[in-house]
C-alpha positions as CSV (number, residue, x, y, z in Angstrom):
1,X,-64.2,5.8,-49.2
2,X,-62.7,5.0,-46.0
3,X,-60.2,7.0,-44.4
4,X,-57.1,5.6,-43.4
5,X,-55.0,6.8,-40.1
6,X,-51.3,6.6,-40.4
7,X,-50.1,4.2,-38.0
8,X,-47.5,4.9,-35.5
9,X,-45.0,2.4,-35.2
10,X,-43.2,1.5,-31.7
11,X,-39.3,0.4,-32.3
12,X,-37.9,-1.5,-29.2
13,X,-34.6,-2.1,-30.9
14,X,-32.2,-1.4,-28.0
15,X,-28.5,-0.9,-28.7
16,X,-27.4,-2.9,-25.6
17,X,-23.7,-2.8,-26.8
18,X,-23.6,1.0,-26.4
19,X,-26.0,1.2,-23.2
20,X,-23.2,-1.2,-21.4
21,X,-20.6,1.2,-22.5
22,X,-22.3,4.3,-21.4
23,X,-23.2,2.8,-18.0
24,X,-19.6,1.3,-17.4
25,X,-18.0,4.8,-18.8
26,X,-20.4,6.5,-16.0
27,X,-19.5,4.2,-13.3
28,X,-15.4,4.5,-13.9
29,X,-16.4,8.3,-14.2
30,X,-18.2,8.6,-10.8
31,X,-15.8,6.9,-8.9
32,X,-13.0,9.6,-10.6
33,X,-15.0,12.4,-9.7
34,X,-15.5,10.9,-6.1
35,X,-11.8,10.3,-5.5
36,X,-11.1,13.7,-6.4
37,X,-14.4,15.3,-4.5
38,X,-13.5,13.3,-1.3
39,X,-9.4,14.5,-1.7
40,X,-10.5,18.1,-1.9
41,X,-9.4,19.6,1.3
42,X,-12.1,20.1,3.6
43,X,-14.9,18.7,1.7
44,X,-15.0,16.4,4.7
45,X,-16.2,19.2,7.0
46,X,-19.7,18.6,4.6
47,X,-20.7,15.7,6.8
48,X,-20.7,15.8,10.9
49,X,-19.8,12.3,11.8
50,X,-16.3,13.1,10.0
51,X,-13.8,15.1,12.1
52,X,-10.9,14.7,9.4
53,X,-9.0,17.8,8.5
54,X,-5.8,17.5,6.4
55,X,-5.1,21.2,6.5
56,X,-3.9,21.1,10.3
57,X,-1.4,18.8,11.2
58,X,0.0,18.1,14.6
59,X,2.5,20.6,16.0
60,X,6.1,19.7,15.3
61,X,9.0,20.3,17.7
62,X,12.5,20.1,18.2
63,X,14.4,18.5,21.0
64,X,18.0,17.5,21.4
65,X,19.3,14.5,23.8
66,X,23.0,14.6,25.1
67,X,23.6,11.0,25.6
68,X,27.0,10.4,28.0
69,X,28.3,6.8,26.6
70,X,30.7,4.8,28.7
71,X,33.6,3.2,27.0
72,X,35.2,0.2,28.7
73,X,39.4,0.2,28.8
74,X,39.2,-3.0,26.5
75,X,36.8,-1.6,23.9
76,X,38.7,1.9,23.4
77,X,40.6,0.7,20.3
78,X,37.1,0.1,19.0
79,X,34.8,2.8,20.2
80,X,34.3,4.7,17.0
81,X,32.8,1.4,15.8
82,X,30.9,1.0,18.8
83,X,29.5,4.5,18.8
84,X,28.3,4.1,15.4
85,X,26.2,1.1,16.1
86,X,24.8,2.9,18.8
87,X,23.7,6.2,16.7
88,X,22.6,3.4,13.8
89,X,20.4,1.5,16.7
90,X,19.0,4.7,17.8
91,X,17.8,6.1,14.4
92,X,16.4,2.5,13.7
93,X,14.3,2.8,16.8
94,X,13.1,6.6,16.0
95,X,12.6,5.7,12.0
96,X,10.5,2.8,13.3
97,X,8.5,5.1,15.4
98,X,7.8,7.5,12.6
99,X,9.8,9.9,13.7
100,X,10.4,12.8,10.6
101,X,14.0,14.0,11.1
102,X,16.9,12.6,13.2
103,X,20.6,14.0,13.2
104,X,23.6,13.1,15.3
105,X,26.5,15.1,16.3
106,X,29.5,13.8,18.7
107,X,29.7,16.9,21.0
108,X,32.3,15.4,23.6
109,X,35.7,13.5,22.5
110,X,36.7,11.4,25.4
111,X,38.2,7.8,25.4
112,X,36.2,6.8,28.3
113,X,33.0,9.0,28.4
114,X,32.5,10.5,24.9
115,X,29.1,12.7,24.2
116,X,26.7,12.3,21.4
117,X,23.6,14.7,21.0
118,X,20.6,13.6,19.2
119,X,18.1,15.9,17.7
120,X,14.9,15.4,16.9
121,X,12.4,17.0,14.5
122,X,9.0,15.5,15.4
123,X,4.9,15.7,15.9
124,X,4.9,12.2,18.0
125,X,4.7,11.8,21.3
126,X,7.9,13.0,23.2
127,X,7.7,10.8,26.2
128,X,7.8,7.5,23.6
129,X,10.7,9.4,22.1
130,X,12.6,10.3,24.9
131,X,12.4,6.5,26.0
132,X,13.4,5.4,22.3
133,X,16.6,7.6,22.7
134,X,17.5,7.8,26.3
135,X,17.0,4.0,27.2
136,X,19.7,1.5,26.1
137,X,16.9,-1.5,26.8
138,X,19.5,-4.1,27.5
139,X,17.4,-7.3,28.3
140,X,18.7,-10.1,30.8
141,X,16.9,-13.0,32.5
142,X,17.4,-13.2,36.1
143,X,16.7,-15.8,38.8
144,X,15.8,-15.0,42.4
145,X,18.6,-15.4,45.1
146,X,17.7,-18.2,47.7
147,X,17.3,-16.5,51.0
148,X,15.8,-13.5,50.1
149,X,12.3,-12.5,51.4
150,X,10.3,-11.1,48.3
151,X,7.3,-11.0,50.1
152,X,8.8,-8.3,52.4
153,X,6.2,-5.8,52.8
154,X,8.0,-3.2,54.4
155,X,10.6,-3.2,51.3
156,X,8.6,-2.0,48.3
157,X,11.4,-2.5,45.7
158,X,12.7,-6.0,47.2
159,X,11.2,-7.6,43.8
160,X,13.2,-4.7,41.3
161,X,16.4,-4.6,42.7
162,X,18.8,-6.6,41.1
163,X,20.9,-7.2,43.9
164,X,18.8,-9.8,44.9
165,X,18.9,-12.1,42.0
166,X,21.3,-14.2,40.1
167,X,22.2,-13.0,36.2
168,X,21.9,-15.9,33.7
169,X,23.6,-15.9,30.5
170,X,20.4,-15.4,28.8
171,X,20.2,-11.6,27.2
172,X,19.1,-10.1,24.1
173,X,21.9,-11.7,21.9
174,X,20.7,-15.3,23.0
175,X,17.5,-14.7,20.6
176,X,16.8,-14.3,17.0
177,X,13.8,-12.0,17.6
178,X,11.3,-11.2,20.1
179,X,7.8,-11.1,18.3
180,X,5.3,-8.9,20.1
181,X,1.7,-10.0,19.7
182,X,-1.9,-9.6,20.8
183,X,-3.2,-13.0,22.4
184,X,-5.9,-14.0,25.1
185,X,-4.6,-13.6,28.5
186,X,-5.4,-16.2,31.3
187,X,-8.1,-13.7,32.6
188,X,-9.9,-13.8,29.4
189,X,-8.7,-10.3,28.3
190,X,-6.8,-9.6,25.3
191,X,-3.3,-8.6,25.9
192,X,0.2,-8.1,24.1
193,X,2.7,-10.5,24.5
194,X,6.8,-10.9,24.2
195,X,7.4,-14.3,22.7
196,X,11.1,-15.4,23.0
197,X,12.7,-17.2,19.9
198,X,16.0,-18.1,20.6
199,X,18.7,-19.0,18.2
200,X,18.2,-22.6,16.7
201,X,21.5,-24.1,18.2
202,X,20.5,-22.5,21.8
203,X,17.0,-23.3,21.9
204,X,17.1,-26.6,24.0
205,X,19.8,-25.0,26.5
206,X,17.2,-21.7,26.9
207,X,14.1,-24.1,27.5
208,X,15.8,-26.8,29.5
209,X,17.1,-24.3,31.8
210,X,14.0,-22.6,32.7
211,X,11.6,-26.2,32.5
212,X,12.5,-26.4,36.7
213,X,11.4,-22.7,37.0
214,X,7.7,-23.0,35.4
215,X,5.0,-21.4,37.2
216,X,7.8,-19.6,39.5
217,X,8.2,-15.8,39.7
218,X,11.5,-14.8,38.2
219,X,12.6,-11.5,36.3
220,X,14.0,-9.9,33.1
221,X,16.4,-7.3,33.8
222,X,16.0,-4.2,31.8
223,X,18.9,-2.0,31.9
224,X,19.5,-3.0,35.7
225,X,16.0,-2.5,36.5
226,X,13.9,-6.2,37.4
227,X,10.7,-6.7,35.7
228,X,9.4,-9.6,37.7
229,X,7.9,-12.4,35.3
230,X,6.0,-15.7,35.6
231,X,8.1,-18.4,34.0
232,X,5.4,-20.0,31.3
233,X,4.8,-24.0,30.6
234,X,6.3,-24.2,27.0
235,X,6.5,-28.3,27.2
236,X,3.2,-30.0,26.5
237,X,2.2,-33.6,25.8
238,X,0.6,-33.6,22.3
239,X,-2.2,-36.1,21.1
240,X,0.5,-38.8,20.3
241,X,2.0,-38.6,23.5
242,X,5.4,-36.9,22.4
243,X,6.5,-33.9,24.0
244,X,6.6,-30.7,22.1
245,X,7.4,-27.1,22.9
246,X,5.1,-23.9,23.3
247,X,6.2,-20.4,22.5
248,X,7.9,-18.6,25.5
249,X,5.4,-16.0,25.8
250,X,5.7,-13.0,28.6
251,X,2.9,-10.6,29.0
252,X,3.5,-6.9,28.3
253,X,0.8,-4.7,28.3
254,X,-2.8,-4.3,27.5
255,X,-2.1,-0.8,25.4
256,X,-1.4,-1.0,21.8
257,X,1.0,1.9,21.9
258,X,3.2,0.8,24.9
259,X,3.4,-2.6,23.2
260,X,4.5,-0.9,20.0
261,X,7.4,0.9,22.0
262,X,8.5,-1.9,23.7
263,X,8.6,-4.1,20.5
264,X,10.9,-1.4,18.9
265,X,13.4,-1.4,21.7
266,X,13.5,-5.1,21.7
267,X,14.0,-5.4,17.7
268,X,15.9,-2.7,16.6
269,X,19.4,-4.1,17.5
270,X,21.2,-4.3,21.0
271,X,22.8,-1.3,21.5
272,X,26.4,-2.6,22.7
273,X,27.8,-0.1,25.3
274,X,26.3,1.7,28.2
275,X,24.9,5.1,28.2
276,X,22.8,7.6,29.9
277,X,20.7,10.5,28.9
278,X,22.6,13.4,30.9
279,X,20.6,16.5,29.5
280,X,17.5,17.4,27.1
281,X,16.8,20.9,25.4
282,X,14.0,22.2,23.9
283,X,14.8,23.9,20.7
284,X,12.9,26.5,18.5
285,X,12.0,25.4,15.4
286,X,11.4,27.8,12.8
287,X,9.2,27.8,9.6
288,X,6.6,25.3,11.1
289,X,3.3,26.1,9.6
290,X,2.2,22.7,9.3
291,X,0.4,23.7,6.5
292,X,0.2,21.1,3.6
293,X,-0.6,23.5,0.8
294,X,3.1,24.4,0.3
295,X,3.4,21.0,-1.1
296,X,0.3,21.7,-3.3
297,X,1.9,25.0,-4.7
298,X,5.3,23.1,-5.1
299,X,3.4,20.2,-6.7
300,X,1.2,22.5,-9.1
301,X,4.9,24.2,-10.1
302,X,6.1,20.8,-11.0
303,X,3.3,20.0,-13.0
304,X,3.3,23.2,-15.0
305,X,7.0,22.8,-15.8
306,X,6.7,19.4,-17.2
307,X,3.6,20.6,-19.5
308,X,6.4,23.4,-20.7
309,X,9.0,21.1,-21.0
310,X,6.7,19.0,-23.4
311,X,5.5,21.5,-25.4
312,X,9.3,22.6,-25.8
313,X,10.4,19.4,-26.9
314,X,7.2,18.9,-29.0
315,X,6.8,15.3,-27.9
316,X,4.2,13.8,-30.0
317,X,4.1,11.2,-27.3
318,X,3.2,13.8,-24.6
319,X,-0.3,13.6,-24.0
320,X,-1.4,16.5,-21.9
321,X,-4.4,14.9,-20.7
322,X,-2.8,11.9,-19.7
323,X,-0.4,13.4,-18.2
324,X,-2.7,15.1,-16.0
325,X,-4.8,12.0,-15.5
326,X,-1.6,9.7,-14.2
327,X,-0.4,12.7,-12.1
328,X,-3.2,13.9,-10.0
329,X,-5.5,10.3,-9.3
330,X,-2.6,8.8,-7.2
331,X,-2.6,11.1,-5.1
332,X,-6.4,11.9,-4.7
333,X,-6.7,7.9,-4.4
334,X,-4.2,8.2,-1.2
335,X,-5.5,10.8,0.3
336,X,-9.1,9.6,-0.2
337,X,-8.3,6.1,1.3
338,X,-7.0,8.3,4.4
339,X,-10.0,9.9,4.8
340,X,-12.1,6.9,4.5
341,X,-9.9,5.0,7.2
342,X,-10.2,7.9,9.6
343,X,-6.1,8.4,9.4
344,X,-5.9,11.5,11.7
345,X,-3.1,13.3,9.7
346,X,-1.4,13.1,6.3
347,X,2.3,12.7,6.9
348,X,4.8,15.5,5.2
349,X,6.5,12.3,3.9
350,X,3.6,11.8,1.6
351,X,3.8,15.0,-0.1
352,X,7.7,15.1,-0.3
353,X,7.0,11.9,-2.0
354,X,4.8,13.2,-4.3
355,X,6.8,15.8,-5.6
356,X,9.4,12.9,-6.4
357,X,6.8,11.1,-8.1
358,X,5.9,14.1,-10.3
359,X,9.3,14.5,-11.2
360,X,9.6,10.9,-12.3
361,X,6.2,11.1,-14.3
362,X,7.8,13.9,-16.1
363,X,10.8,11.7,-17.0
364,X,8.8,8.6,-18.2
365,X,6.4,11.0,-20.2
366,X,9.1,12.7,-22.0
367,X,11.0,9.5,-22.5
368,X,7.8,7.2,-23.6
369,X,8.4,4.9,-21.1
370,X,6.3,1.8,-20.8
371,X,4.8,-0.5,-18.2
372,X,8.0,-2.1,-18.0
373,X,10.3,0.6,-16.9
374,X,7.6,1.7,-14.4
375,X,7.4,-1.7,-12.8
376,X,11.3,-1.9,-12.7
377,X,11.2,1.4,-10.7
378,X,9.0,-0.2,-8.4
379,X,11.0,-3.1,-7.8
380,X,14.2,-1.2,-7.4
381,X,12.1,1.1,-4.7
382,X,11.3,-2.0,-3.0
383,X,14.5,-3.5,-2.9
384,X,16.2,-0.4,-1.5
385,X,13.1,0.2,1.0
386,X,13.6,-3.5,2.4
387,X,17.5,-3.2,2.3
388,X,17.3,-0.4,4.8
389,X,17.5,-1.5,8.6
390,X,14.2,-0.6,10.5
391,X,11.7,-0.7,7.8
392,X,12.9,1.5,5.3
393,X,12.3,5.4,4.6
394,X,8.7,6.4,4.9
395,X,9.2,8.5,1.7
396,X,10.3,5.5,-0.2
397,X,7.4,3.7,0.9
398,X,4.8,6.4,0.1
399,X,6.3,6.6,-3.6
400,X,6.3,3.1,-4.2
401,X,2.4,3.4,-3.4
402,X,2.2,6.6,-5.8
403,X,3.9,4.6,-8.5
404,X,2.0,1.5,-7.9
405,X,-1.5,3.5,-8.2
406,X,0.2,5.7,-11.4
407,X,1.0,2.1,-13.1
408,X,-2.5,0.7,-12.7
409,X,-4.2,4.1,-13.9
410,X,-1.9,4.2,-16.5
411,X,-3.0,0.8,-17.9
412,X,-6.4,1.5,-17.4
413,X,-6.6,5.1,-19.1
414,X,-6.5,3.9,-23.0
415,X,-9.3,1.8,-21.8
416,X,-11.4,4.6,-20.0
417,X,-10.8,7.0,-23.6
418,X,-11.9,4.5,-25.8
419,X,-14.7,3.6,-23.3
420,X,-16.0,7.3,-23.5
421,X,-15.4,7.4,-27.2
422,X,-17.2,4.4,-28.0
423,X,-20.6,5.3,-25.6
424,X,-21.0,8.5,-27.2
425,X,-20.9,7.4,-31.0
426,X,-23.9,7.8,-32.7
């Protein structure tokens, strides 16, 4: 009798849908895990090539600047408004530069020479901030006076002395903006240039005035100190034989940091009155340990409070896992991006914005707010941010970023949970 052995059957039926779901959920989980791992403090020290450390921030300092203002007799009736404008422009300058805290106090009441004290708390460059506070930066184009020996080597200041120049009517008021950008110079190297853009109704007058001086060395006076400039060619003939204007571009600097300071000085507004920096005082800054971990503690407290409120009100809609997910991932994402692009230090404004964000997220969750409500919040914040002169407040900017990232992950969360459930089904 012939024996028969049982045949082993191999099944090659593969559930490709389940495999795809499993792969997709694994990729998404790996991204989230990576965000968390990279964002954790000091994980960057595992790699020798990375020098980022978010625990140590630059030391902050506190300085006061005493400004002595000059009010002309014809302006004394409007002195309060002029002083307010001056303070506003200085504030705009400092906030554009990224200064953390700025306060003003009128420390001396006087009709002709009142004093204003500007107090700054910052970790930014002190020399730049002193320039932004202490310099009026009143700009005026000037023309060389005939008969002056500008090539006199025995007088090194002859090119910078404003008495050797004729003042023109073209001050900073004449231009709607001064656009600072990087361009290729005639020497073949990159440099930063200031492109002067007159108001449309005075453009022809400005260009026509300087056409006879093209190629000549004239000057721009800043607070009475003349910077010699070469008047550029602005009128060229196009391919059709018609004359057209080129930008009126003046070289500023090859250094990006210096160009940024000049950009701020040129475009934060024209200070309406003269003043000088009479004195500076270094002040002691208390409680400055530069440790962002305090914000972590505050954030943790807000999260715990939110969870407790969710339990107290017994909101069915209060999804604890979702709340924690949407609360944590946005800040992890921004910290990870900062590390990847080697952003030297995370600003304190980001952590302050995060505490506000957690509070808003609690309200959204307890009230079961949808995507529309969050989107409206972002649009409102954007409107407030854009309406504030000098580029807005950094806290609002970071808050918008956190809410935007939260909105994306809020949208993806249910799909992610469904993805995991589907991939784990037998």
